[in-house]
C-alpha positions as protocol buffer text, in pm:
chain_id: "A"
residue {
  index: 1
  type: MET
  ca { x: -169 y: 27 z: -400 }
}
residue {
  index: 2
  type: SER
  ca { x: -401 y: 323 z: -408 }
}
residue {
  index: 3
  type: LYS
  ca { x: -289 y: 659 z: -523 }
}
residue {
  index: 4
  type: LYS
  ca { x: -274 y: 789 z: -152 }
}
residue {
  index: 5
  type: GLU
  ca { x: 5 y: 523 z: -73 }
}
residue {
  index: 6
  type: PRO
  ca { x: 363 y: 628 z: -165 }
}
residue {
  index: 7
  type: LEU
  ca { x: 549 y: 442 z: -428 }
}
residue {
  index: 8
  type: PRO
  ca { x: 778 y: 164 z: -340 }
}
residue {
  index: 9
  type: LYS
  ca { x: 1143 y: 278 z: -288 }
}
residue {
  index: 10
  type: ASP
  ca { x: 1290 y: -24 z: -444 }
}
residue {
  index: 11
  type: TRP
  ca { x: 1180 y: -349 z: -600 }
}
residue {
  index: 12
  type: ARG
  ca { x: 1208 y: -546 z: -289 }
}
residue {
  index: 13
  type: GLU
  ca { x: 973 y: -315 z: -97 }
}
residue {
  index: 14
  type: GLY
  ca { x: 735 y: -349 z: -391 }
}
residue {
  index: 15
  type: ARG
  ca { x: 761 y: -728 z: -375 }
}
residue {
  index: 16
  type: ARG
  ca { x: 679 y: -719 z: -5 }
}
residue {
  index: 17
  type: LEU
  ca { x: 384 y: -509 z: -55 }
}
residue {
  index: 18
  type: ARG
  ca { x: 260 y: -710 z: -350 }
}
residue {
  index: 19
  type: ALA
  ca { x: 279 y: -1003 z: -120 }
}
residue {
  index: 20
  type: TRP
  ca { x: 57 y: -831 z: 130 }
}
residue {
  index: 21
  type: GLN
  ca { x: -203 y: -738 z: -140 }
}
residue {
  index: 22
  type: LEU
  ca { x: -222 y: -1107 z: -250 }
}
residue {
  index: 23
  type: TYR
  ca { x: -258 y: -1212 z: 114 }
}
residue {
  index: 24
  type: GLN
  ca { x: -538 y: -968 z: 164 }
}
residue {
  index: 25
  type: GLN
  ca { x: -708 y: -1122 z: -146 }
}
residue {
  index: 26
  type: GLY
  ca { x: -704 y: -1470 z: 13 }
}
residue {
  index: 27
  type: TRP
  ca { x: -389 y: -1625 z: -148 }
}
residue {
  index: 28
  type: LYS
  ca { x: -214 y: -1886 z: 55 }
}
residue {
  index: 29
  type: GLN
  ca { x: 151 y: -1809 z: 154 }
}
residue {
  index: 30
  type: LYS
  ca { x: 276 y: -2107 z: -42 }
}
residue {
  index: 31
  type: ASP
  ca { x: 111 y: -1955 z: -342 }
}
residue {
  index: 32
  type: ILE
  ca { x: 244 y: -1614 z: -285 }
}
residue {
  index: 33
  type: ALA
  ca { x: 593 y: -1750 z: -245 }
}
residue {
  index: 34
  type: GLU
  ca { x: 571 y: -1938 z: -564 }
}
residue {
  index: 35
  type: ALA
  ca { x: 428 y: -1641 z: -758 }
}
residue {
  index: 36
  type: LEU
  ca { x: 697 y: -1400 z: -630 }
}
residue {
  index: 37
  type: GLY
  ca { x: 1000 y: -1630 z: -640 }
}
residue {
  index: 38
  type: VAL
  ca { x: 1060 y: -1632 z: -273 }
}
residue {
  index: 39
  type: THR
  ca { x: 1060 y: -1879 z: -6 }
}
residue {
  index: 40
  type: GLU
  ca { x: 751 y: -1954 z: 208 }
}
residue {
  index: 41
  type: GLY
  ca { x: 969 y: -1842 z: 523 }
}
residue {
  index: 42
  type: ALA
  ca { x: 1011 y: -1498 z: 372 }
}
residue {
  index: 43
  type: VAL
  ca { x: 647 y: -1455 z: 312 }
}
residue {
  index: 44
  type: SER
  ca { x: 558 y: -1579 z: 671 }
}
residue {
  index: 45
  type: GLN
  ca { x: 797 y: -1322 z: 804 }
}
residue {
  index: 46
  type: TRP
  ca { x: 649 y: -1042 z: 590 }
}
residue {
  index: 47
  type: MET
  ca { x: 292 y: -1145 z: 690 }
}
residue {
  index: 48
  type: SER
  ca { x: 383 y: -1149 z: 1049 }
}
residue {
  index: 49
  type: ARG
  ca { x: 532 y: -790 z: 1027 }
}
residue {
  index: 50
  type: ALA
  ca { x: 234 y: -653 z: 819 }
}
residue {
  index: 51
  type: LYS
  ca { x: -13 y: -805 z: 1069 }
}
residue {
  index: 52
  type: GLN
  ca { x: 176 y: -640 z: 1355 }
}
residue {
  index: 53
  type: ASP
  ca { x: 275 y: -308 z: 1207 }
}
residue {
  index: 54
  type: GLY
  ca { x: 42 y: -272 z: 909 }
}
residue {
  index: 55
  type: PRO
  ca { x: 166 y: -247 z: 551 }
}
residue {
  index: 56
  type: ASP
  ca { x: 401 y: 39 z: 655 }
}
residue {
  index: 57
  type: GLY
  ca { x: 598 y: -240 z: 839 }
}
residue {
  index: 58
  type: LEU
  ca { x: 684 y: -384 z: 496 }
}
residue {
  index: 59
  type: ARG
  ca { x: 833 y: -52 z: 369 }
}
residue {
  index: 60
  type: HIS
  ca { x: 1216 y: -2 z: 342 }
}
residue {
  index: 61
  type: GLN
  ca { x: 1394 y: 46 z: 681 }
}
residue {
  index: 62
  type: PRO
  ca { x: 1743 y: 224 z: 688 }
}
residue {
  index: 63
  type: PRO
  ca { x: 2002 y: -16 z: 821 }
}
residue {
  index: 64
  type: PRO
  ca { x: 2071 y: -15 z: 1185 }
}
residue {
  index: 65
  type: GLY
  ca { x: 2427 y: 100 z: 1276 }
}
residue {
  index: 66
  type: SER
  ca { x: 2615 y: 377 z: 1438 }
}
residue {
  index: 67
  type: GLN
  ca { x: 2609 y: 733 z: 1330 }
}
residue {
  index: 68
  type: PRO
  ca { x: 2861 y: 813 z: 1053 }
}
residue {
  index: 69
  type: LYS
  ca { x: 3185 y: 997 z: 1199 }
}
residue {
  index: 70
  type: LEU
  ca { x: 3223 y: 1216 z: 884 }
}
residue {
  index: 71
  type: THR
  ca { x: 2995 y: 1498 z: 809 }
}
residue {
  index: 72
  type: PRO
  ca { x: 2902 y: 1556 z: 431 }
}
residue {
  index: 73
  type: GLY
  ca { x: 3175 y: 1704 z: 231 }
}
residue {
  index: 74
  type: THR
  ca { x: 3443 y: 1637 z: 491 }
}
residue {
  index: 75
  type: THR
  ca { x: 3722 y: 1378 z: 505 }
}
residue {
  index: 76
  type: ARG
  ca { x: 3811 y: 1415 z: 875 }
}
residue {
  index: 77
  type: PRO
  ca { x: 3624 y: 1280 z: 1177 }
}
residue {
  index: 78
  type: VAL
  ca { x: 3392 y: 1507 z: 1358 }
}
residue {
  index: 79
  type: ALA
  ca { x: 3545 y: 1575 z: 1713 }
}
C-alpha cells in the first residue's frame, strides 16, 4: 500500500488488500490462499471483485439492511 491509500479499517480488509498485492506480483491464487490462511474460493471471489471494481472493491462495506428506527440518544422509535 502506498502512503496515498487509506489504511485498512480492520484486519479482514487488510488481508483482502494484501491478497490483491500478491496477485499483482504474480502469485497464484492457491499460493495466496495458503499464505493468508483462507480458502482458494475466498481468494477467487476477492480477485473477481478487485478486477471488476478495483482495489476499492475490497474495502469494508457496511452491512446492508433497513435504516435504524431509533435516532442516536433516543429509546423510542421515530415516527
